[in-house]
C-alpha positions in Angstrom: -26.2 -18.3 -61.3 -22.9 -20.4 -61.0 -21.1 -20.9 -57.6 -18.2 -18.6 -58.9 -20.6 -15.9 -59.9 -22.4 -15.9 -56.7 -19.2 -15.7 -54.7 -18.0 -12.7 -56.9 -21.4 -10.9 -56.4 -21.3 -11.4 -52.6 -17.7 -10.0 -52.5 -18.8 -7.0 -54.5 -21.7 -6.3 -52.1 -19.7 -6.7 -49.0 -18.5 -3.1 -49.1 -15.0 -2.7 -47.7 -12.2 -4.7 -49.4 -11.4 -7.9 -47.5 -8.7 -9.2 -49.8 -5.7 -11.0 -48.6 -2.0 -10.1 -49.2 -2.0 -12.6 -52.1 -5.0 -11.0 -53.7 -3.3 -7.5 -53.4 -0.1 -8.7 -55.0 -2.4 -9.5 -58.1 -4.1 -6.2 -58.0 -2.9 -2.7 -59.2 -1.8 -0.5 -56.5 -4.2 2.5 -55.9 -2.7 5.8 -57.1 -3.0 7.3 -53.5 -0.8 4.4 -51.7 2.1 6.7 -51.1 -0.1 9.5 -49.8 -1.4 7.0 -47.2 2.0 5.8 -46.5 3.2 9.3 -45.9 0.4 9.9 -43.8 1.4 6.8 -41.7 5.1 8.1 -41.5 3.7 11.6 -40.2 1.2 9.7 -37.8 4.2 7.8 -36.2 5.6 11.2 -35.1 2.4 12.2 -33.3 2.7 10.1 -30.1 6.3 11.3 -29.5 4.9 14.4 -28.5 3.6 12.8 -25.4 7.3 12.1 -24.3 9.6 14.7 -22.8 10.2 17.4 -23.6 7.0 18.3 -25.2 5.4 16.4 -22.4 1.8 16.1 -23.6 1.3 12.9 -21.6 -2.5 12.9 -22.3 -1.7 12.6 -26.0 -0.4 9.0 -25.5 -3.9 7.7 -24.8 -5.2 8.7 -28.3 -1.9 9.4 -30.3 -1.8 6.0 -31.9 -5.3 6.4 -33.3 -4.5 8.2 -36.5 -1.8 5.5 -37.4 -4.1 2.6 -36.5 -6.9 4.2 -38.6 -4.7 4.2 -41.7 -3.7 0.5 -41.1 -7.4 -0.4 -40.6 -8.4 1.2 -43.7 -5.8 -0.2 -46.0 -7.1 -2.1 -49.0 -5.2 -5.3 -48.0 -3.3 -6.8 -45.1 -0.2 -6.3 -47.2 -0.6 -2.8 -47.5 -1.6 -2.5 -43.8 1.7 -4.1 -42.9 3.7 -1.6 -45.1 1.8 1.4 -43.4 2.6 0.1 -40.0 6.4 -0.2 -41.1 6.2 3.5 -42.2 4.5 4.4 -38.9 7.1 2.8 -37.0 9.9 4.5 -39.0 8.3 7.9 -38.3 8.1 6.9 -34.6 11.7 6.1 -34.4 13.0 9.2 -36.5 11.2 11.7 -34.3 11.8 10.1 -31.0 15.5 9.8 -31.6 16.1 12.7 -33.8 18.7 13.9 -31.3 21.0 11.0 -32.3 21.9 12.7 -35.6 25.2 14.2 -34.2 26.1 10.8 -33.0 25.3 8.5 -35.9 24.5 10.8 -38.7 23.1 9.0 -41.7 22.7 6.0 -39.5 19.5 7.3 -38.1 17.4 6.8 -41.0 18.7 3.3 -41.4 17.9 2.7 -37.8 14.4 4.0 -38.3 13.8 1.7 -41.3 15.2 -1.3 -39.5 13.1 -0.8 -36.1 10.0 0.4 -38.1 10.0 -2.9 -39.9 8.9 -4.4 -36.5 5.7 -2.5 -36.7 4.6 -4.2 -39.7 3.1 -7.0 -37.6 1.1 -4.4 -35.9 -0.4 -3.0 -39.2 -1.2 -6.5 -40.2 -3.0 -7.3 -37.0 -5.0 -4.2 -36.9 -6.2 -4.7 -40.6 -7.0 -8.3 -39.9 -8.9 -7.7 -36.6 -10.5 -4.4 -37.1 -11.3 -4.0 -40.8 -15.0 -3.3 -41.4 -17.5 -4.8 -40.8 -16.3 -5.2 -37.2 -17.8 -7.8 -35.0 -17.9 -8.0 -31.3 -15.6 -11.1 -31.4 -13.0 -9.5 -33.5 -13.2 -6.3 -31.3 -12.4 -8.3 -28.2 -9.7 -10.1 -29.9 -8.1 -6.7 -31.0 -8.2 -5.5 -27.5 -5.9 -8.3 -26.5 -3.8 -8.9 -29.6 -3.0 -5.3 -30.7 -1.5 -4.2 -27.2 0.3 -7.6 -27.2 1.8 -6.9 -30.6 2.9 -3.4 -29.6 4.5 -4.7 -26.5 6.3 -7.4 -28.4 7.7 -4.9 -30.8 9.0 -2.8 -28.0 10.6 -5.8 -26.3 12.3 -6.8 -29.5 13.9 -3.6 -30.0 14.9 -3.4 -26.4 17.5 -6.0 -26.7 20.7 -4.3 -25.9 22.4 -5.6 -28.9 19.9 -3.7 -31.0 20.3 -0.6 -29.1 18.1 -0.8 -26.1 14.6 0.2 -24.6 14.3 3.8 -25.4 11.0 5.6 -26.1 8.8 2.9 -24.8 5.1 4.0 -24.9 4.6 3.6 -21.2 7.4 6.1 -20.4 5.1 8.9 -21.4 3.3 8.6 -18.1 6.5 9.2 -16.0 5.0 12.3 -14.3 1.8 10.4 -13.2 2.7 8.1 -10.2 -0.8 6.8 -10.2 -0.6 5.4 -13.5 2.9 4.1 -12.6 1.3 1.9 -10.2 1.1 -0.5 -13.1 4.9 -0.5 -13.4 5.3 -1.7 -9.9 3.2 -4.7 -11.0 4.3 -5.5 -14.6 7.0 -3.0 -15.3 7.0 -0.4 -17.9 5.7 -3.1 -20.2 2.2 -3.1 -18.5 2.0 0.7 -18.8 2.7 0.4 -22.5 0.1 -2.3 -22.8 -2.5 -0.2 -21.0 -1.9 2.9 -23.1 -2.0 0.6 -26.4 -5.2 -0.9 -25.2 -6.9 2.4 -24.7 -5.8 3.6 -28.1 -7.3 0.4 -29.6 -10.5 0.9 -27.7 -10.8 4.6 -28.9 -10.3 3.4 -32.5 -13.0 0.7 -32.1 -15.5 3.2 -30.5 -15.0 5.7 -33.4 -15.2 3.3 -36.3 -17.5 0.4 -35.4 -20.8 0.4 -37.2 -22.7 -1.4 -34.4 -23.4 -0.6 -30.7 -22.1 -3.7 -29.1 -18.5 -3.6 -30.3 -18.4 0.2 -29.4 -19.7 -0.4 -25.9 -17.2 -3.3 -25.3 -14.3 -1.1 -26.6 -15.3 1.9 -24.4 -15.7 -0.3 -21.3 -12.2 -1.9 -22.0 -10.6 1.5 -22.5 -12.0 2.8 -19.4 -10.8 -0.2 -17.4 -7.2 0.1 -18.9 -7.2 3.8 -18.1 -8.3 3.3 -14.5 -6.1 0.2 -13.8 -3.1 2.2 -12.8 -4.7 4.6 -10.3 -7.1 1.9 -8.9 -3.9 -0.3 -8.2 -2.0 2.7 -6.8 -4.9 3.4 -4.4 -5.4 -0.2 -3.2 -1.7 -1.1 -2.7 0.0 0.4 0.3 3.1 2.5 -0.6 6.5 0.9 0.0 7.3 0.7 3.7 10.0 3.1 4.8 12.9 2.7 7.1 15.0 5.7 7.6 16.4 8.3 5.2 19.6 9.5 3.7 20.7 12.8 2.3 22.4 12.6 -1.2 24.1 15.6 -3.0 24.0 15.5 -6.8 26.8 17.5 -8.3 26.3 19.2 -11.6 29.2 21.2 -12.8 27.6 22.3 -16.3 29.2 22.4 -19.5 33.0 22.2 -18.9 34.8 20.9 -21.9 38.3 20.5 -20.4 38.4 17.4 -18.2 40.7 18.8 -15.7 38.5 21.9 -15.3 35.6 19.7 -15.1 37.0 17.8 -12.3 37.9 20.8 -10.4 34.5 22.4 -10.9 32.9 19.3 -9.4 35.5 19.4 -6.5 34.7 23.0 -5.7 31.0 22.3 -5.5 31.6 19.3 -3.3 33.9 21.4 -1.0 30.9 23.8 -0.6 29.0 20.9 1.1 31.3 20.7 4.1 29.2 21.2 7.3 26.0 19.9 5.7 24.7 16.4 7.0 25.3 14.7 3.6 25.5 10.8 3.4 26.6 10.4 -0.2 27.9 12.7 -2.9 27.4 11.6 -6.5 29.3 13.0 -9.5 28.2 12.6 -13.0 29.3 10.2 -15.7 32.8 11.0 -17.2 33.4 13.5 -14.2 37.1 12.4 -14.3 39.2 11.1 -17.0 41.9 10.0 -14.5 42.4 6.3 -13.8 41.9 6.5 -10.1 43.9 3.2 -9.7 46.9 5.0 -11.2 46.5 8.6 -10.7 47.3 9.3 -7.0 46.7 13.1 -7.2 43.0 12.7 -8.5 42.4 10.0 -5.9 43.9 12.1 -3.1 41.5 14.9 -4.0 38.6 12.7 -3.8 39.7 11.1 -0.5 40.2 14.7 1.0 36.5 15.6 -0.1 35.3 12.4 1.3 37.1 13.3 4.6 36.0 16.9 4.9 32.3 16.4 3.9 31.9 13.1 6.0 30.3 11.4 3.0 31.6 9.0 0.5 31.9 10.3 -3.1 30.8 8.3 -6.1 32.8 9.7 -9.0 32.2 8.7 -12.8 35.5 7.6 -14.3 36.0 7.5 -18.1 39.6 6.6 -18.4 42.2 4.6 -20.4 43.1 1.7 -18.1 46.4 -0.1 -17.6 45.4 -2.6 -20.4 45.3 0.2 -22.9 41.5 0.2 -23.2 38.9 2.8 -22.3 36.0 2.1 -19.9 33.5 3.9 -17.8 33.2 3.0 -14.2 31.4 4.2 -11.1 34.0 4.5 -8.4 33.1 4.8 -4.8 35.7 6.7 -2.8 36.0 6.9 1.0 38.8 8.8 3.0 40.8 5.5 2.9 40.7 5.3 -0.9 38.8 3.3 -3.5 36.1 1.1 -1.9 34.8 -0.5 -5.0 34.0 0.1 -8.5 31.5 -1.0 -11.2 32.2 -1.0 -14.9 29.5 -0.1 -17.2 28.3 -3.3 -18.9 25.9 -2.1 -21.5 27.4 0.5 -23.8 25.7 2.9 -26.0 25.7 1.8 -29.8 27.7 4.2 -31.9 28.3 6.6 -28.9 30.6 4.2 -26.9 31.2 1.4 -29.6 30.3 0.8 -33.2 28.6 -2.5 -33.9 30.4 -4.4 -36.7 33.1 -1.7 -36.8 34.8 -3.2 -39.8 31.7 -2.7 -41.8 30.1 0.4 -40.0 33.3 2.3 -38.8 33.0 4.8 -41.6 30.0 6.4 -39.6 32.8 7.7 -37.2 34.2 9.7 -40.1 30.8 11.5 -40.7 29.6 11.9 -37.1 30.5 12.0 -33.6 30.3 8.1 -33.2 32.9 6.5 -31.2 36.3 6.7 -32.5 37.3 3.3 -30.7 35.2 0.9 -28.7 35.1 1.2 -25.0 35.6 -1.9 -22.9 32.4 -3.2 -21.2 32.3 -4.7 -17.7 31.5 -8.4 -17.2 28.7 -8.3 -14.5 26.6 -5.9 -12.4 27.1 -5.7 -8.6 26.1 -3.2 -5.9 28.5 -0.8 -4.4 28.9 -1.2 -0.8 28.4 2.5 0.4 28.0 3.6 4.0 26.1 6.6 5.4 27.8 9.3 7.4 27.2 7.3 10.6 28.9 4.2 9.1 25.6 2.3 8.5 25.3 0.2 5.4 23.9 2.0 2.4 24.2 -0.5 -0.6 23.8 1.4 -3.8 22.7 0.2 -7.3 24.9 2.4 -9.4 24.2 2.4 -13.1 25.8 4.6 -15.7 23.8 6.8 -18.0 22.2 4.5 -20.7 21.7 1.7 -18.4 18.9 3.6 -16.7 16.8 2.6 -19.8 17.0 -1.2 -18.8 14.3 -2.4 -16.5 16.1 -5.7 -15.8 19.2 -4.0 -14.4 17.4 -1.8 -11.8 15.3 -5.0 -11.0 18.5 -6.9 -10.4 19.8 -4.1 -8.0 16.6 -4.2 -6.0 16.6 -8.0 -5.8 20.4 -7.8 -4.6 19.4 -5.5 -1.8 20.0 -2.0 -3.1 18.5 0.8 -0.9 19.1 3.6 -3.5 19.3 3.4 -7.4 21.9 5.8 -8.5 22.4 7.0 -12.1 25.3 8.8 -13.4 24.7 10.7 -16.7 26.2 13.1 -19.2 24.1 14.4 -22.0 26.1 17.5 -22.8 26.2 16.4 -26.7 22.4 16.5 -26.8 22.0 19.6 -24.5 19.5 21.5 -26.4 17.4 18.6 -27.7 14.7 16.3 -26.0 17.2 13.9 -24.8 17.9 15.2 -21.3 14.4 15.4 -20.3 13.7 11.9 -21.9 16.6 10.6 -20.0 15.9 11.7 -16.5 12.3 10.4 -16.9 13.7 6.9 -16.9 14.7 7.2 -13.3 11.1 7.8 -12.1 10.1 4.8 -14.0 12.8 2.7 -12.5 11.9 3.8 -9.1 8.3 2.9 -9.5 9.0 -0.4 -10.9 11.5 -1.4 -8.0 9.9 0.4 -5.2 13.2 2.1 -4.5 14.1 5.8 -4.4 16.2 6.9 -7.4 18.5 9.7 -8.3 20.4 11.0 -11.3 23.5 13.0 -11.4 24.2 14.6 -14.7 27.2 16.7 -15.6 25.1 19.3 -17.6 21.5 18.4 -16.2 19.0 17.2 -15.8 19.8 16.1 -12.2 16.8 14.9 -10.2 15.6 12.6 -7.3 12.6 10.5 -7.0 10.8 8.7 -4.2 10.0 5.0 -4.2 6.8 5.6 -6.2 8.4 7.8 -8.9 7.3 11.1 -7.5 9.9 13.8 -8.2 11.5 15.3 -5.1 14.0 17.7 -6.6 15.4 18.8 -9.9 18.3 20.8 -11.4 17.7 21.7 -15.0 20.1 21.9 -17.8 20.6 25.7 -17.2 21.8 25.2 -13.6 24.9 24.3 -11.8 26.0 23.3 -8.3 24.8 20.7 -6.0 21.3 19.3 -5.7 20.8 18.1 -2.2 17.7 15.9 -1.3 16.6 13.8 1.6 15.4 10.4 0.4 13.1 8.2 2.4 14.5 4.7 2.2 12.4 1.5 1.5 12.7 -1.0 4.2 15.3 -3.7 3.4 13.9 -6.8 1.8 11.0 -5.0 0.2 10.1 -6.1 -3.3 7.3 -4.9 -5.8 5.4 -7.5 -7.7 7.7 -6.6 -10.7 10.9 -7.2 -8.7 9.4 -10.7 -8.0 7.8 -11.8 -11.3 10.0 -9.9 -13.8 9.2 -9.6 -17.4 5.9 -11.8 -17.3 4.1 -9.2 -19.3 6.4 -9.1 -22.4 6.6 -12.9 -22.2 2.8 -13.0 -22.2 2.7 -10.6 -25.0 5.0 -12.7 -27.1 2.8 -15.8 -26.4 -0.5 -13.9 -27.5 1.4 -12.6 -30.6 2.6 -16.0 -31.6 -0.9 -17.5 -30.9 -2.5 -14.9 -33.1 0.1 -15.5 -35.9 -0.7 -19.1 -35.8 -4.3 -18.7 -35.8 -4.1 -16.2 -38.7 -1.9 -18.6 -40.8 -4.4 -21.5 -40.2 -7.2 -19.3 -41.1 -5.6 -18.3 -44.3 -4.8 -21.8 -45.2 -8.4 -22.9 -44.5 -9.7 -20.2 -46.8 -7.3 -21.2 -49.3 -8.2 -24.8 -49.2 
């Protein structure tokens, strides 16, 4: 028998197809390939059910398995990458379906672009987990697959691409014990743990031999237990004092002046209560408080009669002719300080590459003109009703999605994280619940209490470990008043100190795996 014949015979008897992408390019596509790809598209929707509002958080720990299985069983690495792409597109389409009113036909384009990031996941799963699965490749997969997942999340979290929405770790927002991981490595560490458990489950279900199954099961148990173990072993953030915050939710009021008046009436009802800070939602006034004395006087009056400073949400055209969104802190004496939103919502508040993509505004509710962003984040120097300092990290709506912004606020000395929101456009979708969940995660990451005041709900408050203290849903109006225990000044979590070490590590692991795979293919080719 010739050497070439022996090689061909060995390949035929090996069972599963181990061909490279180059081999697949020369072979005819199997007739069922679009069936498998459609399955991957549908599988991408499955883990979204773990997010709010479906809220099946348990599903996150196994929800990736059907998609990973399709990638693992692909006939080639190339086909696995395509299935990963389709899986990613299905995930984005489902997780962000509520964006249709804002970007219309832009959503499928967004899904295709972001879905492409998961092509690397498909290739990695196929390369490491295709049968016959060895213990060595199982161990590598338990490291590399979660790293690739976190790398893709980190890539699409760049604010110029939209921002970090629907990160896998956010599915665990109602479980403070699991969010113990967030205090150590941010939401990225929670995502990595969830991806690792899914990888372990896949290996345990599909490996032919006992050793890789045992290794995978042990790894999955350790990843699942890591958060609760860390939560139990680490002491809770040290508290020092408390403040009472009132979150004003006027409900769906379309007329800007009527909305302002509804918020003012709700605030007036707080007179006589020991409130330290009153927070209005995003866009609660369309008056430029620097140029509208009547609106400012009303806010000054409310601050004086309630004994609490008012943090209003200003969405107004400024003296330079441009519209911006500001968080404006008002005392009885007038405007104390303001913070201008620096990270705007793509298509909602500006259209990227407007000369090329401006047509989207004609077929959707995308921004008719770009709002002006601020230049830098800074704390607002609020005071409590006794005059004591209460530095506030005030962030506006979409900015609650960015871990680095709340981390900056914590490092700068914020005692409370305050998010102003307006999700009226998406009122009967999953968006309001997805949005408010982010405040819980930011609280756990930074070890700071966090509140969200929304015009139309959900308004809520969370303690320094992400536990929900109070909530007012989308069907409610009025003021949600809550007593917040404050973290001692100077307290920092591990994540506050080390920042995005986890995604940086994931990038290194992903890059190392890519280089190793390339060298391996070259060696085989040689």
